[in-house]
C-alpha positions in Angstrom: 7.3 -2.1 38.7 4.1 -0.5 39.8 3.5 0.8 36.3 4.1 -2.7 34.8 1.5 -4.2 37.2 -1.0 -1.5 36.3 -0.4 -2.1 32.6 -0.8 -5.9 33.0 -4.0 -5.5 35.0 -5.5 -3.1 32.5 -4.8 -5.3 29.6 -6.3 -8.3 31.4 -9.4 -6.3 32.3 -9.9 -5.1 28.8 -9.5 -8.6 27.4 -12.0 -10.2 29.8 -14.6 -7.5 30.3 -14.3 -4.8 27.6 -14.1 -6.2 24.2 -14.6 -2.9 22.4 -12.0 -1.2 24.6 -9.6 -4.0 23.8 -10.2 -3.6 20.1 -9.7 0.2 20.4 -6.4 -0.3 22.1 -4.9 -3.0 19.9 -7.0 -2.1 16.8 -8.0 -5.8 16.3 -10.1 -8.6 17.8 -8.8 -10.9 20.5 -8.5 -13.8 18.0 -6.4 -11.7 15.6 -4.3 -10.5 18.5 -3.6 -14.2 19.5 -2.7 -15.0 15.9 -0.2 -12.2 15.9 1.4 -13.6 19.0 3.4 -15.9 16.7 6.1 -13.2 17.0 6.5 -14.4 20.6 9.9 -16.1 20.0 11.3 -12.8 18.9 10.0 -10.7 21.8 10.0 -13.1 24.7 12.4 -12.2 27.5 13.5 -14.2 30.6 12.8 -13.4 34.2 15.7 -12.3 36.4 16.3 -12.2 40.1 15.5 -8.5 40.1 12.2 -8.6 38.3 9.8 -10.5 36.1 10.1 -9.9 32.4 7.4 -8.1 30.5 5.2 -10.7 28.9 5.0 -11.2 25.1 1.3 -10.1 25.2 2.2 -6.8 26.8 5.1 -6.2 24.4 2.9 -6.9 21.4 0.2 -4.6 22.8 2.7 -1.8 23.1 4.2 -2.7 19.7 0.8 -2.2 18.1 0.8 1.3 19.5 4.3 2.2 18.6 5.4 -0.6 16.1 8.6 -2.6 15.9 10.8 -4.4 13.3 10.0 -7.9 14.8 6.4 -7.8 13.4 7.6 -7.2 9.9 10.2 -10.0 10.1 7.4 -12.4 10.9 4.6 -11.1 8.8 6.5 -10.2 5.6 7.1 -13.8 4.4 3.5 -14.8 5.1 1.5 -11.8 3.8 3.8 -9.6 1.6 4.4 -11.9 -1.4 4.5 -10.9 -5.1 3.0 -13.5 -7.5 5.7 -15.6 -9.1 3.8 -17.7 -11.6 1.7 -17.0 -14.6 -1.3 -18.7 -12.9 -1.0 -16.4 -9.8 -0.9 -13.3 -12.0 -4.0 -14.5 -13.9 -5.9 -14.8 -10.6 -4.9 -11.2 -9.8 -6.0 -10.0 -13.3 -9.3 -11.9 -13.0 -10.2 -10.1 -9.7 -9.4 -6.7 -11.2 -11.7 -7.4 -14.2 -14.6 -8.6 -12.1 -14.3 -5.9 -9.5 -13.0 -2.9 -11.4 -13.9 -3.8 -15.0 -10.4 -3.4 -16.3 -8.9 -6.4 -18.2 -5.4 -7.8 -18.1 -4.5 -5.8 -15.0 -1.7 -7.1 -12.7 -1.9 -4.4 -10.0 -2.3 -0.7 -9.3 0.9 1.2 -8.5 1.2 4.4 -6.5 3.8 6.3 -4.5 3.7 8.6 -1.5 6.1 11.0 0.2 6.2 10.3 3.9 7.0 13.4 5.8 9.8 13.0 8.5 11.7 15.2 10.9 15.0 16.4 9.4 17.6 13.7 10.2 20.8 14.8 11.9 23.7 15.6 9.6 21.6 14.7 6.5 22.1 18.0 4.6 19.6 18.2 1.8 19.2 14.5 1.1 15.6 14.4 2.3 14.7 17.9 1.3 11.9 17.6 -1.3 10.4 20.0 -3.9 7.8 21.3 -1.4 10.5 22.4 1.0 9.8 19.6 3.5 11.8 16.6 4.6 10.4 13.3 3.3 11.1 9.7 2.4 9.5 8.1 -0.7 7.6 4.9 -0.6 6.5 3.0 -3.8 3.9 0.2 -3.7 1.8 -2.0 -5.9 -1.6 -3.3 -4.7 -3.9 -6.1 -5.9 -7.7 -5.9 -6.2 -8.2 -6.8 -2.5 -6.2 -3.7 -1.3 -3.3 -5.9 -0.4 0.2 -4.6 -1.0 2.1 -7.1 -3.2 5.2 -4.9 -3.6 6.6 -2.2 -1.4 9.8 -0.2 -1.4 10.6 2.5 1.2 13.7 4.5 1.9 14.4 6.7 -1.2 15.6 10.2 -0.4 13.0 12.9 -0.6 15.1 15.0 -2.9 15.0 12.3 -5.6 12.7 12.9 -8.5 9.6 10.7 -8.5 10.4 9.6 -12.0 13.9 8.6 -10.9 12.5 6.5 -8.0 10.5 4.4 -10.4 13.3 4.0 -12.9 15.7 2.6 -10.2 13.3 0.2 -8.5 13.7 -3.6 -8.9 10.0 -3.9 -9.9 10.6 -1.9 -13.1 13.7 -4.0 -13.9 11.8 -7.2 -13.3 8.9 -6.1 -15.6 11.4 -5.0 -18.3 13.2 -8.4 -18.2 10.2 -10.7 -17.8 11.6 -12.0 -14.5 8.1 -12.1 -12.9 6.7 -14.7 -15.2 3.9 -12.4 -16.3 1.4 -14.2 -18.7 1.7 -13.7 -22.4 -0.6 -11.2 -24.1 -4.2 -12.4 -24.1 -7.4 -11.4 -25.9 -9.4 -8.5 -24.5 -12.9 -9.6 -23.2 -15.4 -10.4 -26.0 -12.9 -9.5 -28.7 -10.0 -11.1 -30.7 -7.7 -8.2 -29.9 -4.6 -9.4 -28.0 -3.2 -7.1 -25.4 -0.4 -7.5 -22.9 -0.9 -7.8 -19.1 -0.1 -4.5 -17.4 0.1 -2.4 -14.3 -2.1 0.7 -13.9 -0.9 4.0 -12.4 -1.4 7.8 -12.6 0.5 10.6 -14.3 3.5 10.3 -12.0 4.5 7.2 -13.9 5.6 6.6 -17.6 3.4 5.1 -20.2 4.8 1.7 -21.1 3.7 -1.6 -22.7 3.2 -2.9 -19.2 2.2 0.3 -17.4 -1.0 2.2 -18.4 -2.0 5.6 -17.2 -4.9 8.0 -18.1 -5.1 10.2 -21.2 -3.9 13.6 -20.0 -5.9 16.9 -20.2 -9.6 17.7 -20.2 -10.5 18.0 -23.8 -10.9 14.3 -24.4 -13.0 12.3 -26.8 -15.8 10.0 -25.5 -13.6 6.9 -26.0 -10.7 8.5 -24.1 -13.1 9.6 -21.3 -14.4 6.0 -21.0 -10.9 4.7 -20.9 -10.0 7.0 -18.1 -13.1 6.0 -16.3 -12.2 2.3 -16.6 -8.7 3.1 -15.4 -10.2 4.0 -12.0 -8.8 0.5 -11.1 -5.7 2.6 -10.2 -7.8 3.9 -7.3 -7.3 0.6 -5.6 -3.8 1.8 -4.6 -5.2 5.2 -3.5 -7.7 3.3 -1.3 -5.0 1.1 0.2 -2.9 4.2 1.1 -6.0 5.8 2.5 -6.7 2.8 4.7 -3.1 2.8 5.8 -3.2 6.5 6.9 -6.6 6.2 8.5 -5.7 3.0 10.5 -2.2 4.1 11.8 -2.1 7.4 13.6 1.7 7.6 13.1 1.0 9.0 9.6 -1.0 11.9 10.8 2.1 14.1 11.2 5.8 14.0 10.3 7.5 11.0 11.8 10.2 12.0 14.3 12.8 9.3 14.4 15.8 8.1 12.4 15.4 7.3 8.6 16.1 3.6 9.4 13.3 3.6 12.0 11.0 5.4 9.6 11.6 2.7 7.0 10.9 0.0 9.6 7.7 1.8 10.6 6.5 1.9 6.9 7.2 -1.7 6.3 5.7 -2.8 9.5 2.5 -0.9 9.0 2.2 -2.3 5.5 2.5 -5.8 6.8 -0.1 -5.1 9.5 -2.3 -3.6 6.9 -2.2 -6.8 4.8 -3.0 -8.8 8.0 -6.0 -6.5 8.7 -7.3 -6.7 5.2 -7.0 -10.5 4.9 -8.8 -10.9 8.3 -11.3 -8.1 7.5 -10.3 -6.1 10.6 -11.9 -2.7 10.7 -12.3 -2.5 6.9 -15.6 -0.6 6.4 -17.0 -0.3 2.9 -17.7 3.4 3.3 -14.0 4.0 3.9 -13.2 3.0 0.4 -13.8 4.8 -2.9 -15.8 2.9 -5.5 -17.2 3.2 -9.0 -20.9 3.9 -9.7 -21.5 2.1 -13.0 -25.0 3.5 -13.7 -23.6 7.1 -13.5 -20.1 6.4 -14.9 -18.7 8.2 -11.9 -16.5 7.5 -8.9 -17.8 7.8 -5.3 -14.9 9.0 -3.0 -14.2 7.0 0.1 -14.4 8.5 3.6 -10.6 8.2 3.9 -10.3 11.1 1.5 -12.0 13.5 4.0 -9.6 12.4 6.8 -6.3 14.3 7.4 -3.4 12.5 5.9 -0.7 14.6 7.6 2.5 12.8 6.7 1.5 11.2 3.4 1.6 13.3 0.2 1.2 12.6 -3.5 4.1 12.2 -5.8 4.9 15.1 -8.2 3.5 14.7 -11.7 6.0 14.8 -14.6 5.4 15.0 -18.3 7.2 12.0 -19.8 7.6 10.6 -23.3 6.4 7.1 -24.3 6.9 4.6 -27.1 4.6 4.2 -30.0 4.0 0.6 -28.8 2.6 1.8 -25.5 0.4 4.3 -27.2 -0.9 1.5 -29.5 -1.8 -0.6 -26.5 -3.8 2.3 -24.9 -5.6 2.8 -28.2 -6.6 -0.9 -28.2 -8.0 -0.6 -24.6 -9.8 2.6 -25.6 -12.2 0.7 -27.8 -13.7 -1.2 -24.9 -17.1 0.0 -23.9 
């Protein structure tokens, strides 16, 4: 009881007298915190004859330190929505072109291995190629660093190529279920090109998924294409913000696999909430392109320890002649 009263008094003092301290504790402004209180029906408890219940504000404050499934249940339908119409996809593509100078782009895809403590009685299910226990998360991000698709929970022993092949996003792209716009002319040309996702060498080259030319001995046009494909760094930036904002990713997460999955989904939903409300998103935290020098300036997040987030393993994978032809079309853009 005494500790509850102390906690309640401390939160009240921070809220009324120390705005910066309140922000440091909850990692958001008071107005954003009040907006998040819409989860109140899920975390509100009744008083009893023995004691008064912990208030929703106190529960939410603790949740922001340790996370909970209730937040994801409320935020997911509001903030984590994949475009479902051709018009919505075209808006995403327009932002990618204006901000990252890459045309017909629907999103940047990336994956991470989230290090975890070895679950009880799990055998080698989570044992990955680096000799650690991990869970794989796969995500697609728009030009505003907002996750528009997220999947978490794959066993660490699964190959990274296999994780992509079995995800519903790949099936939806293959079958046209997402209402992606039809091929459109590249800017200032009459060359028609399909809309696509951009990624790194961990993913296959497909008509709807572009990745860089491999190797170092590249032609000038291939080098320019790889430079333009820096749009894929949007997803790297998003993961960087995620790991810099939430300290739980600084070291292997010690809880059950189901709780790890809940933590990942909840932090992603909170990340979108932060980005949409511009909470703690500093420009110097992000990587960006320097057009005059044709180079990329790393973001500050890259110098921070990432602890429990690791890159996916790169695999050499075959590709169709059609996908190669699309990349050749994109290569001519200067």
